[in-house]
C-alpha positions as semicolon CSV with decimal commas, in nm:
position;residue;x (nm);y (nm);z (nm)
1;X;9,624;6,950;-5,784
2;X;9,518;6,563;-5,769
3;X;9,591;6,402;-6,121
4;X;9,459;6,099;-6,287
5;X;9,639;5,931;-6,591
6;X;9,359;5,770;-6,838
7;X;9,504;5,488;-7,118
8;X;9,255;5,371;-7,305
9;X;9,385;4,979;-7,439
10;X;9,279;4,731;-7,655
11;X;9,475;4,416;-7,688
12;X;9,768;4,633;-7,554
13;X;9,914;4,313;-7,322
14;X;10,251;4,319;-7,482
15;X;10,337;4,701;-7,348
16;X;10,042;4,808;-7,071
17;X;10,238;4,649;-6,834
18;X;10,600;4,860;-6,879
19;X;10,349;5,154;-6,941
20;X;10,155;5,215;-6,611
21;X;10,483;5,083;-6,436
22;X;10,653;5,413;-6,572
23;X;10,359;5,616;-6,485
24;X;10,383;5,491;-6,097
25;X;10,713;5,548;-6,120
26;X;10,690;5,883;-6,204
27;X;10,384;5,979;-6,042
28;X;10,359;5,797;-5,741
29;X;10,049;5,986;-5,615
30;X;9,848;5,972;-5,932
31;X;9,539;5,791;-6,005
32;X;9,638;5,592;-6,316
33;X;9,323;5,440;-6,453
34;X;9,346;5,195;-6,768
35;X;9,002;5,128;-6,971
36;X;9,037;4,776;-7,132
37;X;8,789;4,843;-7,431
38;X;8,698;4,490;-7,493
39;X;9,037;4,343;-7,523
40;X;9,064;3,921;-7,578
41;X;9,413;3,885;-7,446
42;X;9,554;3,937;-7,069
43;X;9,547;4,360;-7,150
44;X;9,336;4,405;-6,801
45;X;9,517;4,180;-6,559
46;X;9,847;4,270;-6,682
47;X;9,729;4,631;-6,586
48;X;9,566;4,545;-6,249
49;X;9,920;4,340;-6,163
50;X;10,104;4,650;-6,307
51;X;9,893;4,857;-6,027
52;X;9,621;5,057;-6,234
53;X;9,295;5,109;-6,181
54;X;9,122;4,885;-6,465
55;X;8,776;4,994;-6,571
56;X;8,642;4,763;-6,831
57;X;8,423;4,711;-7,117
58;X;8,261;4,364;-7,236
59;X;8,321;4,432;-7,594
60;X;8,526;4,688;-7,792
61;X;8,292;5,035;-7,790
62;X;8,570;5,258;-7,955
63;X;8,856;5,465;-7,835
64;X;8,662;5,765;-7,776
65;X;8,457;5,571;-7,574
66;X;8,720;5,427;-7,387
67;X;8,800;5,780;-7,287
68;X;8,508;5,892;-7,182
69;X;8,476;5,585;-6,956
70;X;8,783;5,703;-6,803
71;X;8,753;6,047;-6,761
72;X;8,416;5,927;-6,601
73;X;8,595;5,722;-6,343
74;X;8,874;5,943;-6,277
75;X;8,861;6,213;-5,941
76;X;9,190;6,375;-6,018
77;X;9,122;6,792;-6,064
78;X;9,371;6,672;-6,383
79;X;9,338;6,433;-6,597
80;X;9,666;6,314;-6,822
81;X;9,570;6,108;-7,152
82;X;9,847;5,854;-7,324
83;X;9,788;5,546;-7,543
84;X;9,873;5,215;-7,404
85;X;10,129;5,073;-7,679
86;X;10,403;5,216;-7,529
87;X;10,436;5,506;-7,751
88;X;10,418;5,768;-7,499
89;X;10,644;5,833;-7,182
90;X;10,494;5,907;-6,917
91;X;10,790;6,124;-6,778
92;X;10,675;6,437;-7,094
93;X;10,421;6,462;-6,880
94;X;10,556;6,701;-6,630
95;X;10,607;6,963;-6,918
96;X;10,241;6,931;-7,024
97;X;10,131;7,016;-6,680
98;X;10,367;7,291;-6,635
99;X;10,153;7,450;-6,902
100;X;9,855;7,424;-6,727
101;X;10,079;7,630;-6,460
102;X;10,127;7,876;-6,674
103;X;9,706;7,920;-6,720
104;X;9,651;7,675;-7,011
105;X;9,331;7,486;-6,985
106;X;9,500;7,211;-7,199
107;X;9,809;7,105;-7,299
108;X;9,926;6,871;-7,603
109;X;10,208;6,695;-7,711
110;X;10,274;6,765;-8,048
111;X;10,479;6,516;-8,192
112;X;10,773;6,532;-8,457
113;X;10,824;6,415;-8,804
114;X;11,046;6,130;-8,704
115;X;10,734;6,011;-8,472
116;X;10,482;5,910;-8,764
117;X;10,420;5,549;-8,833
118;X;10,494;5,612;-9,195
119;X;10,420;5,899;-9,449
120;X;10,114;5,921;-9,526
121;X;10,009;5,954;-9,121
122;X;10,279;6,253;-9,118
123;X;10,119;6,358;-9,454
124;X;9,745;6,307;-9,298
125;X;9,828;6,487;-8,996
126;X;10,011;6,794;-9,119
127;X;9,690;6,837;-9,339
128;X;9,514;6,823;-9,029
129;X;9,673;7,079;-8,878
130;X;9,699;7,320;-9,123
131;X;9,286;7,298;-9,198
132;X;9,241;7,353;-8,850
133;X;9,447;7,670;-8,780
134;X;9,311;7,818;-9,072
135;X;8,943;7,730;-8,937
136;X;9,065;7,824;-8,576
137;X;9,349;8,106;-8,626
138;X;9,549;7,957;-8,409
139;X;9,866;7,772;-8,507
140;X;9,765;7,403;-8,406
141;X;10,119;7,171;-8,400
142;X;9,935;6,844;-8,347
143;X;9,542;6,768;-8,373
144;X;9,510;6,431;-8,314
145;X;9,764;6,356;-8,060
146;X;9,664;6,179;-7,766
147;X;9,906;6,277;-7,505
148;X;9,756;6,518;-7,368
149;X;9,661;6,679;-6,986
150;X;9,363;6,899;-6,911
151;X;9,144;7,030;-6,630
152;X;8,895;6,782;-6,555
153;X;8,599;7,009;-6,508
154;X;8,656;7,189;-6,847
155;X;8,707;6,811;-7,033
156;X;8,386;6,687;-6,874
157;X;8,185;6,944;-6,979
158;X;8,256;6,818;-7,348
159;X;8,200;6,448;-7,277
160;X;7,835;6,497;-7,500
161;X;8,031;6,577;-7,814
162;X;8,350;6,292;-7,805
163;X;8,238;6,048;-8,041
164;X;8,335;5,667;-7,960
165;X;8,517;5,539;-8,224
166;X;8,790;5,774;-8,373
167;X;8,925;6,161;-8,374
168;X;8,856;6,186;-7,977
169;X;9,185;6,438;-7,972
170;X;8,997;6,616;-8,331
171;X;8,679;6,691;-8,154
172;X;8,832;6,797;-7,818
173;X;9,089;7,066;-7,947
174;X;8,798;7,171;-8,130
175;X;8,594;7,231;-7,912
176;X;8,823;7,376;-7,650
177;X;8,918;7,633;-7,928
178;X;8,543;7,742;-8,036
179;X;8,498;7,770;-7,639
180;X;8,778;8,024;-7,598
181;X;9,003;7,825;-7,361
182;X;9,390;7,845;-7,402
183;X;9,560;7,572;-7,546
184;X;9,954;7,510;-7,542
185;X;10,150;7,220;-7,739
186;X;10,531;7,135;-7,658
187;X;10,734;6,869;-7,881
188;X;10,767;6,519;-7,795
189;X;10,888;6,208;-7,955
190;X;10,662;5,904;-8,005
191;X;10,833;5,587;-7,970
192;X;10,723;5,307;-8,187
193;X;10,440;5,087;-8,104
194;X;10,506;4,751;-7,897
195;X;10,237;4,480;-8,065
196;X;10,068;4,474;-8,371
197;X;9,985;4,796;-8,511
198;X;9,559;4,887;-8,546
199;X;9,615;5,120;-8,872
200;X;9,434;5,014;-9,210
201;X;9,467;5,187;-9,493
202;X;9,125;5,167;-9,652
203;X;8,963;5,222;-9,333
204;X;9,220;5,529;-9,210
205;X;9,156;5,720;-9,539
206;X;8,774;5,736;-9,469
207;X;8,848;5,886;-9,109
208;X;9,099;6,131;-9,348
209;X;8,775;6,252;-9,477
210;X;8,539;6,245;-9,137
211;X;8,812;6,435;-9,000
212;X;8,802;6,663;-9,244
213;X;8,428;6,743;-9,224
214;X;8,454;6,751;-8,809
215;X;8,718;7,019;-8,844
216;X;8,467;7,216;-9,030
217;X;8,164;7,183;-8,848
218;X;8,304;7,179;-8,507
219;X;8,437;7,510;-8,509
220;X;8,289;7,735;-8,797
221;X;8,098;7,584;-9,079
222;X;8,038;7,934;-9,248
223;X;8,388;7,957;-9,328
224;X;8,336;7,631;-9,535
225;X;8,055;7,694;-9,698
226;X;8,089;8,062;-9,776
227;X;8,416;7,990;-10,016
228;X;8,212;7,703;-10,192
229;X;7,878;7,912;-10,208
230;X;8,145;8,193;-10,388
231;X;8,251;7,914;-10,617
232;X;7,889;7,832;-10,729
233;X;7,759;8,178;-10,744
234;X;8,052;8,326;-10,930
235;X;8,050;8,007;-11,201
236;X;7,681;8,105;-11,264
237;X;7,689;8,476;-11,252
238;X;8,021;8,429;-11,561
239;X;7,795;8,149;-11,714
240;X;7,485;8,408;-11,719
241;X;7,713;8,696;-11,874
242;X;7,857;8,433;-12,138
243;X;7,534;8,311;-12,245
244;X;7,381;8,613;-12,307
245;X;7,674;8,770;-12,495
246;X;7,678;8,469;-12,697
247;X;7,332;8,429;-12,802
248;X;7,121;8,671;-12,596
249;X;6,936;8,436;-12,326
250;X;6,961;8,310;-11,973
251;X;7,005;7,942;-11,936
252;X;6,917;7,688;-11,698
253;X;7,248;7,630;-11,615
254;X;7,334;7,960;-11,435
255;X;6,990;7,936;-11,257
256;X;7,098;7,622;-11,079
257;X;7,442;7,747;-11,029
258;X;7,336;8,079;-10,856
259;X;7,017;7,853;-10,677
260;X;7,298;7,630;-10,572
261;X;7,506;7,879;-10,388
262;X;7,152;8,008;-10,212
263;X;7,133;7,677;-10,083
264;X;7,440;7,627;-9,958
265;X;7,490;7,933;-9,785
266;X;7,202;7,920;-9,605
267;X;7,279;7,553;-9,525
268;X;7,603;7,717;-9,398
269;X;7,450;7,993;-9,186
270;X;7,171;7,688;-9,016
271;X;7,510;7,540;-8,904
272;X;7,681;7,814;-8,818
273;X;7,367;7,892;-8,554
274;X;7,378;7,448;-8,465
275;X;7,723;7,525;-8,401
276;X;7,648;7,806;-8,169
277;X;7,433;7,632;-7,977
278;X;7,662;7,337;-7,883
279;X;7,882;7,502;-7,709
280;X;7,674;7,761;-7,496
281;X;7,682;7,572;-7,244
282;X;8,004;7,553;-7,204
């Protein structure tokens, strides 16, 4: 099957030439697309000189937007995604492509412990994986890995769901699982990135919370809302029992807690229906 390799990049002139060269060496017949997301360095010219087709954004639209542009431009039946900072080795794509031959719709490179930028990122990704595994009922080894191969037709069904900014890997992984498409994980070792890192502690802390909520809403919102509703209801009922025994009355606080539990449950129910409608087209 024909292969397209999509590499989103922004200000990666230091590494992008080598990334494209290795991809071309391993897959001489593949279509290699570098999406230059508004770089202010020589990323586009270096990528083009190395033999890639370059799709350029006039300004930075975000990693997710670059991935979507690359997917739209790709003509291959299989699309491989990898980062442009030198962390991913195109030579490891063979193992992932082999998993598609086994009937999987997407194969993801799961980074080992030593491949994360720092302990904070390792902890955050571990928590993402745990929450996503609980929500989906599938063991997820690396929810946020950008190194993956996927059947193009299936991937393009979900372009409308992908965010323009951060966390496209989270979105597409949960979307595939929600739609019943099998996913495989294969261990990889990611190298240290070349050039300056784009990681920002405060910004990434906010992203951490966004991804947690995204995991819940993408798969099964009721799995989050129902326990919270139950907690409010149990607390309200318990407080009512306490005030009834001690003073023989039903307080406003008990009413507030029980009412909140009903509201939270109804919001969860509506969210569940919206999620079902979101995936109905797939």
